ROPAKE-848594 format. One record per residue (C-alpha): x, y, z; residue number from 0. Coordinates in Angstrom, 1 decimal, always signed. Layout:
N
REC       c1       c2       c3   pos
REC        X        Y        Z   NUM
...
END
This chain:
494
REC       c1       c2       c3   pos
REC    +16.7    -17.6   -155.1     0
REC    +19.1    -18.1   -151.6     1
REC    +21.2    -21.1   -151.5     2
REC    +22.3    -23.0   -147.7     3
REC    +25.7    -21.9   -146.5     4
REC    +28.5    -24.2   -147.0     5
REC    +29.2    -26.8   -143.9     6
REC    +32.1    -25.7   -141.9     7
REC    +31.9    -22.0   -143.9     8
REC    +30.7    -19.9   -140.4     9
REC    +34.2    -19.0   -138.5    10
REC    +32.8    -19.9   -135.0    11
REC    +36.5    -21.1   -133.2    12
REC    +37.6    -17.0   -132.6    13
REC    +34.3    -16.5   -130.6    14
REC    +35.0    -19.7   -128.5    15
REC    +38.7    -18.6   -128.1    16
REC    +37.3    -14.9   -127.2    17
REC    +35.5    -16.7   -124.9    18
REC    +38.0    -19.1   -123.0    19
REC    +40.0    -16.1   -122.9    20
REC    +37.5    -13.8   -121.3    21
REC    +36.9    -16.4   -118.8    22
REC    +40.4    -16.9   -117.7    23
REC    +41.2    -13.2   -116.6    24
REC    +38.1    -13.4   -114.6    25
REC    +38.8    -16.5   -112.9    26
REC    +42.1    -14.9   -112.9    27
REC    +41.0    -11.5   -111.1    28
REC    +38.6    -13.6   -108.8    29
REC    +41.5    -16.5   -107.8    30
REC    +43.8    -13.0   -107.1    31
REC    +41.8    -11.2   -104.9    32
REC    +38.6    -13.4   -103.8    33
REC    +37.0    -11.9   -101.0    34
REC    +36.4     -8.8   -102.9    35
REC    +35.5    -10.3   -106.0    36
REC    +31.9     -9.0   -105.8    37
REC    +28.9    -10.2   -107.1    38
REC    +29.3     -8.3   -110.9    39
REC    +32.8    -10.4   -112.0    40
REC    +31.5    -13.9   -110.8    41
REC    +28.6    -13.0   -112.8    42
REC    +30.6    -12.6   -115.5    43
REC    +32.4    -15.8   -115.3    44
REC    +29.0    -17.9   -114.6    45
REC    +27.8    -16.2   -118.2    46
REC    +31.2    -16.6   -119.7    47
REC    +30.9    -20.8   -118.4    48
REC    +27.5    -20.6   -119.5    49
REC    +28.3    -19.8   -122.9    50
REC    +31.1    -22.4   -123.6    51
REC    +28.3    -25.1   -122.4    52
REC    +30.3    -25.5   -119.6    53
REC    +27.1    -26.0   -117.7    54
REC    +27.5    -28.0   -114.4    55
REC    +30.3    -25.4   -113.6    56
REC    +28.1    -22.6   -114.8    57
REC    +25.5    -23.8   -112.3    58
REC    +27.9    -23.9   -109.2    59
REC    +29.5    -20.2   -110.5    60
REC    +25.4    -18.5   -110.8    61
REC    +25.1    -20.2   -107.0    62
REC    +28.7    -18.6   -106.2    63
REC    +26.9    -15.3   -107.7    64
REC    +23.7    -15.8   -104.8    65
REC    +26.0    -16.8   -102.2    66
REC    +27.2    -12.8   -102.4    67
REC    +24.4    -11.1   -103.7    68
REC    +20.8    -13.3   -102.6    69
REC    +18.4    -11.2   -104.8    70
REC    +21.2    -11.1   -108.0    71
REC    +18.6    -10.9   -110.7    72
REC    +20.5    -12.7   -113.7    73
REC    +21.9    -14.8   -111.8    74
REC    +19.1    -16.1   -110.5    75
REC    +17.5    -16.1   -114.5    76
REC    +20.2    -17.8   -116.0    77
REC    +20.3    -20.2   -112.9    78
REC    +16.9    -21.1   -113.6    79
REC    +17.1    -21.7   -117.4    80
REC    +20.2    -24.3   -116.8    81
REC    +17.9    -26.5   -114.6    82
REC    +14.6    -26.1   -116.9    83
REC    +16.9    -27.6   -119.7    84
REC    +18.5    -30.1   -117.1    85
REC    +14.8    -31.2   -116.4    86
REC    +14.6    -30.1   -113.4    87
REC    +11.7    -28.2   -113.5    88
REC    +10.6    -27.4   -110.2    89
REC    +13.8    -26.0   -109.6    90
REC    +14.1    -23.8   -112.7    91
REC    +10.7    -22.5   -111.0    92
REC    +11.7    -21.6   -107.9    93
REC    +14.5    -19.8   -109.0    94
REC    +11.8    -17.7   -111.4    95
REC     +9.9    -17.2   -108.6    96
REC    +12.6    -16.1   -106.5    97
REC    +13.6    -13.5   -109.2    98
REC    +10.0    -12.6   -110.4    99
REC     +9.6    -11.4   -106.3   100
REC    +12.2     -9.9   -105.9   101
REC    +12.6     -7.6   -108.6   102
REC     +8.8     -7.1   -109.8   103
REC     +9.5     -4.7   -112.1   104
REC    +12.0     -6.3   -114.1   105
REC     +9.9     -8.1   -116.6   106
REC    +12.8    -10.8   -116.9   107
REC    +12.0    -13.0   -114.3   108
REC     +7.9    -12.4   -114.6   109
REC     +8.3    -14.0   -118.3   110
REC    +10.4    -16.5   -117.5   111
REC     +8.2    -17.6   -114.6   112
REC     +5.4    -17.7   -117.2   113
REC     +6.8    -19.9   -119.4   114
REC     +7.1    -22.3   -117.4   115
REC     +3.7    -21.7   -115.8   116
REC     +2.7    -21.9   -119.3   117
REC     +4.5    -25.2   -120.1   118
REC     +3.2    -26.8   -117.0   119
REC     -0.3    -26.3   -118.0   120
REC     -1.2    -23.3   -115.5   121
REC     -2.6    -20.6   -118.0   122
REC     -4.2    -18.7   -115.4   123
REC     -1.2    -17.8   -113.8   124
REC     +1.2    -17.6   -116.8   125
REC     -1.2    -15.1   -117.7   126
REC     -0.8    -13.1   -114.5   127
REC     +3.1    -13.2   -114.8   128
REC     +3.0    -12.2   -118.7   129
REC     +0.5     -9.3   -117.8   130
REC     +3.0     -8.2   -115.0   131
REC     +6.1     -8.3   -117.4   132
REC     +4.3     -6.0   -120.0   133
REC     +3.1     -3.4   -117.3   134
REC     +7.1     -3.3   -116.1   135
REC     +7.7     -3.0   -119.6   136
REC     +5.1     -2.3   -122.1   137
REC     +7.1     -3.5   -125.7   138
REC     +8.6     -6.2   -123.8   139
REC     +8.4     -8.7   -127.2   140
REC     +8.9    -11.8   -125.3   141
REC     +6.5    -11.3   -122.9   142
REC     +3.4    -10.1   -126.1   143
REC     +5.0    -13.4   -127.9   144
REC     +4.0    -15.6   -124.1   145
REC     +0.5    -13.9   -123.8   146
REC     -0.3    -14.9   -127.7   147
REC     +0.4    -18.0   -126.8   148
REC     -1.9    -18.7   -123.4   149
REC     -4.3    -16.3   -124.6   150
REC     -4.6    -18.6   -127.9   151
REC     -4.7    -21.6   -125.5   152
REC     -7.6    -19.8   -123.6   153
REC    -10.1    -19.6   -126.6   154
REC     -9.4    -15.7   -126.9   155
REC     -8.1    -15.4   -130.7   156
REC     -8.5    -11.9   -131.4   157
REC     -5.8    -10.8   -128.5   158
REC     -4.3    -13.5   -128.6   159
REC     -3.8    -12.4   -132.4   160
REC     -2.8     -8.6   -131.2   161
REC     -0.3    -10.1   -128.5   162
REC     +1.7    -11.7   -131.2   163
REC     +1.7     -9.0   -134.2   164
REC     +2.9     -6.6   -131.1   165
REC     +5.7     -9.4   -130.4   166
REC     +6.8    -10.3   -133.4   167
REC     +6.2     -7.6   -136.4   168
REC     +9.8     -6.3   -137.2   169
REC    +11.0     -9.2   -134.9   170
REC    +10.3    -12.7   -137.2   171
REC    +13.7    -14.2   -136.5   172
REC    +15.1    -15.3   -133.2   173
REC    +18.9    -16.6   -133.2   174
REC    +19.3    -18.8   -130.0   175
REC    +22.9    -19.4   -128.3   176
REC    +25.4    -21.6   -130.1   177
REC    +27.6    -23.1   -127.3   178
REC    +30.1    -24.7   -129.5   179
REC    +33.7    -25.1   -130.3   180
REC    +33.7    -25.6   -134.0   181
REC    +32.0    -24.5   -136.6   182
REC    +28.2    -24.8   -135.7   183
REC    +25.5    -26.4   -138.5   184
REC    +23.6    -24.2   -139.4   185
REC    +19.8    -25.1   -138.7   186
REC    +16.9    -22.2   -140.3   187
REC    +13.4    -23.1   -137.6   188
REC    +10.0    -22.4   -138.9   189
REC     +8.1    -22.1   -136.9   190
REC     +4.3    -20.9   -135.8   191
REC     +3.5    -18.0   -133.7   192
REC     +0.4    -19.0   -132.8   193
REC     +2.1    -22.0   -131.1   194
REC     +1.5    -25.3   -132.2   195
REC     +5.4    -26.1   -132.9   196
REC     +7.8    -29.0   -132.9   197
REC     +9.1    -29.6   -129.5   198
REC    +12.4    -29.3   -130.8   199
REC    +14.3    -28.1   -127.9   200
REC    +16.1    -31.6   -127.3   201
REC    +16.8    -32.5   -130.5   202
REC    +19.1    -29.5   -131.3   203
REC    +22.3    -29.7   -129.2   204
REC    +23.7    -26.5   -129.4   205
REC    +27.0    -27.3   -129.4   206
REC    +26.8    -28.5   -133.1   207
REC    +23.5    -26.6   -134.0   208
REC    +23.3    -23.0   -134.5   209
REC    +19.5    -22.0   -134.9   210
REC    +17.8    -19.1   -136.2   211
REC    +13.9    -19.6   -135.0   212
REC    +11.6    -17.8   -137.8   213
REC     +8.1    -16.8   -136.7   214
REC     +7.0    -17.9   -140.4   215
REC     +3.5    -15.1   -140.0   216
REC     +5.7    -12.4   -139.6   217
REC     +8.5    -13.0   -142.2   218
REC     +9.3    -10.3   -144.5   219
REC    +10.0    -11.9   -148.3   220
REC    +12.2     -9.2   -148.8   221
REC    +14.6     -9.9   -145.3   222
REC    +17.6    -12.0   -146.4   223
REC    +17.3    -15.5   -144.4   224
REC    +19.8    -16.7   -141.9   225
REC    +22.3    -18.4   -142.9   226
REC    +22.0    -22.5   -142.8   227
REC    +22.8    -25.7   -143.5   228
REC    +19.6    -27.3   -143.3   229
REC    +15.5    -26.0   -142.6   230
REC    +13.5    -28.1   -139.8   231
REC    +10.3    -26.8   -140.1   232
REC     +8.9    -27.0   -136.6   233
REC     +5.1    -25.7   -137.7   234
REC     +2.7    -28.9   -136.9   235
REC     -0.5    -28.7   -135.9   236
REC     -2.5    -28.4   -139.0   237
REC     -5.7    -27.1   -137.2   238
REC     -3.9    -23.8   -135.4   239
REC     -1.3    -23.0   -137.7   240
REC     -2.6    -23.1   -141.2   241
REC     -1.4    -19.8   -142.1   242
REC     +1.8    -20.3   -140.6   243
REC     +2.4    -22.9   -143.2   244
REC     +1.5    -21.4   -146.3   245
REC     +4.0    -18.4   -145.7   246
REC     +6.1    -21.6   -144.8   247
REC     +5.9    -22.8   -148.4   248
REC     +7.1    -19.3   -149.9   249
REC     +9.8    -19.3   -147.0   250
REC    +11.3    -22.5   -148.9   251
REC    +11.3    -20.6   -152.2   252
REC    +13.9    -18.4   -151.2   253
REC    +16.1    -21.6   -149.8   254
REC    +17.8    -24.6   -151.6   255
REC    +18.9    -26.2   -148.2   256
REC    +17.5    -29.9   -147.8   257
REC    +14.1    -29.9   -145.7   258
REC    +12.1    -31.7   -142.5   259
REC     +8.9    -31.9   -143.2   260
REC     +7.2    -30.6   -146.1   261
REC     +4.7    -28.7   -144.9   262
REC     +2.2    -29.9   -147.2   263
REC     +2.4    -33.3   -145.5   264
REC     +1.7    -31.4   -142.3   265
REC     -1.1    -29.9   -143.5   266
REC     -2.8    -32.9   -144.3   267
REC     -2.7    -34.2   -140.4   268
REC     -5.5    -32.7   -138.9   269
REC     -7.7    -35.0   -137.1   270
REC    -10.8    -35.2   -139.3   271
REC     -8.3    -35.5   -142.7   272
REC     -6.1    -37.8   -140.6   273
REC     -8.9    -40.4   -139.9   274
REC    -10.5    -40.2   -143.1   275
REC     -6.9    -41.2   -144.4   276
REC     -6.4    -43.9   -142.3   277
REC    -10.2    -45.7   -143.0   278
REC     -9.1    -47.6   -145.0   279
REC     -5.6    -48.9   -144.3   280
REC     -5.1    -52.4   -143.9   281
REC     -4.7    -53.2   -139.9   282
REC     -6.1    -49.5   -139.0   283
REC     -9.2    -49.2   -137.5   284
REC     -9.9    -45.4   -137.5   285
REC    -12.8    -43.2   -136.5   286
REC    -15.6    -41.8   -138.6   287
REC    -15.1    -37.8   -138.0   288
REC    -15.7    -34.6   -139.3   289
REC    -15.2    -31.4   -138.7   290
REC    -18.9    -29.1   -138.5   291
REC    -19.7    -25.9   -137.6   292
REC    -21.2    -24.9   -134.0   293
REC    -24.2    -24.0   -135.9   294
REC    -24.7    -27.2   -137.6   295
REC    -24.5    -28.9   -134.1   296
REC    -26.8    -27.0   -132.4   297
REC    -29.1    -27.3   -135.1   298
REC    -32.6    -29.0   -134.8   299
REC    -31.4    -31.1   -137.5   300
REC    -27.5    -31.9   -134.9   301
REC    -28.5    -36.1   -134.9   302
REC    -29.4    -36.0   -138.9   303
REC    -26.0    -34.4   -139.8   304
REC    -24.2    -36.9   -137.4   305
REC    -26.3    -39.8   -138.7   306
REC    -24.6    -38.0   -142.2   307
REC    -21.1    -38.3   -141.5   308
REC    -21.6    -41.7   -139.7   309
REC    -20.9    -40.6   -136.5   310
REC    -22.5    -42.4   -133.8   311
REC    -22.6    -42.2   -129.7   312
REC    -20.2    -42.2   -127.7   313
REC    -19.1    -39.6   -129.6   314
REC    -15.9    -36.8   -128.8   315
REC    -15.8    -33.5   -129.2   316
REC    -12.9    -31.4   -129.6   317
REC    -11.8    -27.7   -130.2   318
REC     -9.3    -27.6   -133.1   319
REC     -6.1    -26.9   -132.0   320
REC     -6.0    -27.9   -128.8   321
REC     -3.9    -30.9   -127.3   322
REC     -3.5    -33.0   -124.0   323
REC     -6.7    -33.2   -123.3   324
REC     -7.7    -29.1   -122.7   325
REC    -11.8    -28.5   -124.2   326
REC    -11.9    -32.2   -125.1   327
REC    -15.6    -33.7   -124.0   328
REC    -17.0    -37.0   -124.4   329
REC    -20.9    -37.8   -125.4   330
REC    -22.6    -40.5   -124.7   331
REC    -26.0    -40.0   -126.2   332
REC    -27.6    -37.0   -127.4   333
REC    -28.9    -35.5   -124.5   334
REC    -25.4    -34.9   -123.9   335
REC    -24.9    -32.9   -127.4   336
REC    -25.8    -29.6   -126.5   337
REC    -24.1    -28.7   -123.3   338
REC    -20.8    -30.2   -125.0   339
REC    -20.9    -27.8   -127.7   340
REC    -22.0    -24.7   -125.7   341
REC    -18.8    -25.2   -123.3   342
REC    -16.4    -26.0   -126.4   343
REC    -14.6    -22.5   -127.6   344
REC    -14.9    -21.6   -131.5   345
REC    -16.3    -22.0   -134.4   346
REC    -15.7    -25.7   -135.4   347
REC    -15.8    -28.4   -133.9   348
REC    -14.5    -31.5   -134.8   349
REC    -16.6    -34.9   -133.7   350
REC    -14.6    -38.3   -133.8   351
REC    -16.5    -41.9   -132.8   352
REC    -15.4    -42.9   -129.8   353
REC    -13.0    -45.8   -130.2   354
REC    -13.0    -47.6   -127.3   355
REC     -9.5    -49.2   -125.7   356
REC    -10.1    -50.7   -122.6   357
REC     -8.6    -53.7   -122.1   358
REC     -9.6    -56.9   -120.3   359
REC     -8.6    -55.6   -117.3   360
REC    -10.3    -52.7   -117.3   361
REC     -7.2    -50.6   -117.9   362
REC     -7.1    -48.0   -120.8   363
REC     -3.4    -48.0   -123.0   364
REC     -2.4    -45.8   -125.1   365
REC     +1.4    -45.9   -127.2   366
REC     +3.4    -43.5   -128.9   367
REC     +5.8    -44.2   -131.4   368
REC     +7.3    -41.9   -133.0   369
REC     +9.2    -41.5   -136.6   370
REC    +11.9    -40.3   -137.9   371
REC    +13.5    -40.7   -141.2   372
REC    +11.3    -43.1   -141.7   373
REC    +11.7    -45.3   -139.1   374
REC     +9.7    -46.3   -135.8   375
REC    +10.5    -45.5   -132.5   376
REC     +9.0    -46.7   -129.7   377
REC     +8.3    -43.5   -127.1   378
REC     +6.0    -44.2   -124.4   379
REC     +2.9    -46.5   -123.2   380
REC     +0.4    -44.7   -120.9   381
REC     -1.8    -46.8   -119.1   382
REC     -5.1    -45.1   -116.7   383
REC     -8.6    -46.6   -115.6   384
REC    -10.1    -43.4   -117.2   385
REC    -10.5    -42.4   -120.4   386
REC     -8.6    -39.5   -121.4   387
REC     -5.3    -40.9   -121.2   388
REC     -2.1    -38.5   -121.3   389
REC     +1.1    -40.0   -120.3   390
REC     +1.8    -36.8   -117.3   391
REC     -1.8    -37.8   -115.8   392
REC     -2.0    -41.9   -116.3   393
REC     -1.5    -44.1   -113.6   394
REC     +2.2    -44.8   -113.8   395
REC     +4.2    -43.3   -111.5   396
REC     +2.9    -44.9   -108.4   397
REC     +2.1    -48.3   -110.5   398
REC     +5.5    -50.5   -111.1   399
REC     +3.5    -53.0   -112.6   400
REC     +2.5    -50.5   -115.5   401
REC     +6.2    -49.0   -115.7   402
REC     +7.5    -52.6   -116.1   403
REC     +5.1    -53.2   -118.9   404
REC     +6.1    -50.2   -120.5   405
REC     +9.5    -51.2   -120.5   406
REC     +8.8    -54.4   -122.3   407
REC     +7.0    -52.1   -124.9   408
REC    +10.2    -49.7   -125.2   409
REC    +12.8    -53.1   -125.0   410
REC    +10.7    -55.3   -127.6   411
REC     +8.0    -53.0   -129.5   412
REC     +7.4    -55.4   -132.3   413
REC     +7.3    -58.5   -129.6   414
REC     +4.5    -56.0   -127.4   415
REC     +2.6    -55.5   -130.5   416
REC     +2.6    -58.2   -132.9   417
REC     +3.6    -58.0   -136.7   418
REC     -0.1    -57.2   -137.6   419
REC     +0.1    -53.7   -135.8   420
REC     +3.8    -53.2   -136.7   421
REC     +2.8    -53.9   -140.7   422
REC     -0.2    -51.3   -140.0   423
REC     +1.8    -48.6   -138.2   424
REC     +4.5    -48.7   -141.0   425
REC     +1.7    -48.3   -143.3   426
REC     +0.5    -45.0   -141.3   427
REC     +4.2    -43.6   -141.2   428
REC     +3.8    -44.3   -145.2   429
REC     +0.4    -42.1   -145.1   430
REC     +1.6    -39.3   -143.3   431
REC     +4.7    -38.7   -145.1   432
REC     +6.5    -37.1   -142.3   433
REC    +10.3    -37.1   -141.1   434
REC     +9.5    -36.2   -137.9   435
REC     +6.5    -36.9   -136.1   436
REC     +4.6    -39.4   -133.6   437
REC     +1.1    -41.7   -134.0   438
REC     -1.2    -41.7   -130.7   439
REC     -2.7    -45.9   -131.1   440
REC     -4.5    -48.1   -129.0   441
REC     -4.5    -52.3   -129.6   442
REC     -7.7    -53.9   -130.7   443
REC     -8.2    -57.0   -129.6   444
REC     -7.4    -59.2   -132.9   445
REC     -4.2    -57.1   -132.7   446
REC     -5.4    -54.2   -134.9   447
REC     -4.3    -51.3   -134.5   448
REC     -7.3    -47.9   -133.2   449
REC     -5.8    -44.8   -134.6   450
REC     -5.9    -41.7   -132.5   451
REC     -4.0    -39.1   -133.9   452
REC     -0.8    -38.5   -136.1   453
REC     +1.7    -35.2   -136.2   454
REC     +4.2    -33.9   -136.0   455
REC     +4.0    -31.8   -132.7   456
REC     +3.7    -34.6   -130.4   457
REC     +6.4    -34.2   -127.3   458
REC     +9.2    -36.5   -126.7   459
REC    +10.6    -34.7   -123.9   460
REC    +13.9    -36.7   -121.7   461
REC    +12.5    -38.2   -118.7   462
REC    +12.6    -36.3   -115.3   463
REC    +15.4    -36.9   -112.9   464
REC    +13.9    -39.4   -110.8   465
REC    +14.7    -42.3   -110.8   466
REC    +11.7    -44.4   -111.1   467
REC    +12.0    -43.3   -114.8   468
REC    +15.8    -44.5   -115.5   469
REC    +14.2    -47.3   -117.9   470
REC    +12.2    -44.6   -120.7   471
REC    +15.8    -42.8   -121.1   472
REC    +17.3    -45.0   -123.5   473
REC    +14.7    -45.2   -126.0   474
REC    +13.9    -41.7   -125.8   475
REC    +17.8    -40.3   -126.1   476
REC    +18.3    -43.1   -129.3   477
REC    +14.6    -40.5   -130.4   478
REC    +17.0    -37.7   -130.1   479
REC    +19.5    -39.4   -131.5   480
REC    +18.1    -40.4   -135.0   481
REC    +16.8    -36.8   -135.0   482
REC    +20.1    -35.4   -135.3   483
REC    +21.5    -38.4   -137.2   484
REC    +18.7    -36.9   -140.0   485
REC    +19.8    -32.9   -139.9   486
REC    +23.5    -33.9   -140.1   487
REC    +22.9    -36.2   -142.8   488
REC    +20.3    -33.6   -144.4   489
REC    +23.6    -30.8   -143.8   490
REC    +26.0    -33.3   -145.7   491
REC    +27.9    -33.1   -142.1   492
REC    +26.2    -37.5   -141.5   493
END
């Protein structure tokens, strides 16, 4: 059995010092003759600033490169990456689009642009750019990996699997950049090649953590694991990632490092199993739910099948493994069932009893709290006039009264929810057994929790740069800080 690296045993200082020395050399050369210092030298300076974690200076340095050579592919792509990491997603997309347009035969710009398009939910455009990258470089691993994720979201399961294999086979481990000056905390990040992973970007500060991402399904047990102090199982979607969770359990047999999110705890968080587990929890109203085959829902006995599982209209039908409202339909009566079943992809369909979460003012409110190392943290309150509520599509940006209500929730979760709901959320947390995850819920008229879903994949992204969201920054920052404290403590760096 392998063992984790000891804290502080990785010699990083020499590499940091080499980068500093190389940066001083490049800057001296530019100062000596700024008129003739070309794009190549300026790009080297920008990359070194980037590698040292001096991101604001690196952004300016990449812009300096572009002032000399406006079509510099490396500067456009690297600037886009820094802008995206800083939350300026629209600006990042512009930089990537410029790189792809100016260098149509360079796969990097297409892949980067496709990644942000996929993140924004524009699957068709993302697919076009991944395919453009593969026309330019048929063996490009990141293009195959990204196209596999997009095709999975589009329900093209077989093609998605082919591209995942082409992208990950023989490349199961990806070393992420480390920009720290001192010895890092090594993180073994287990991920699912099919997607459905915990969004860990804001949690793993690359000045503290050196991260090795391992696509669990493609890891060869004969290969040694990268050095690490802690394992973060980021495989979060029980419905999409069954094979990856099985592979993760095998990988964990080769390390003694502390673990965040046991695979068996994640495996139990599918929508229907979760609803069943929460049904008897005091203070919780959970919907009747079942995972049913397409054939059973299309047959002549469909209504009898629904009744056998306690499923009464209105119903929610969803394709397992999809989120943010994709492939989720509401059916208000028997006449709507056949059309809904036909519209959903896949062989299985999750059917849930619709829980009415509309408040007396006619608005629907969906709360989200995060679980980090046994504690509950408020993340957001989405308020909308429609039943399919997600924060990005809720009525928040143009409604200051909604933002004020959310601010009260973030400042005083217990006071807003009340003791009955807070106690119920604690019980849900205990049933889940996740070290890191989230709970989406509404409030019933008597203060009970209307349980929607709970899993490890819930996003806790920092708010965008718009000042309207300043009130959210402290709450989101506390979640990120709590996750970092958890990882450091488990790695022996508390």
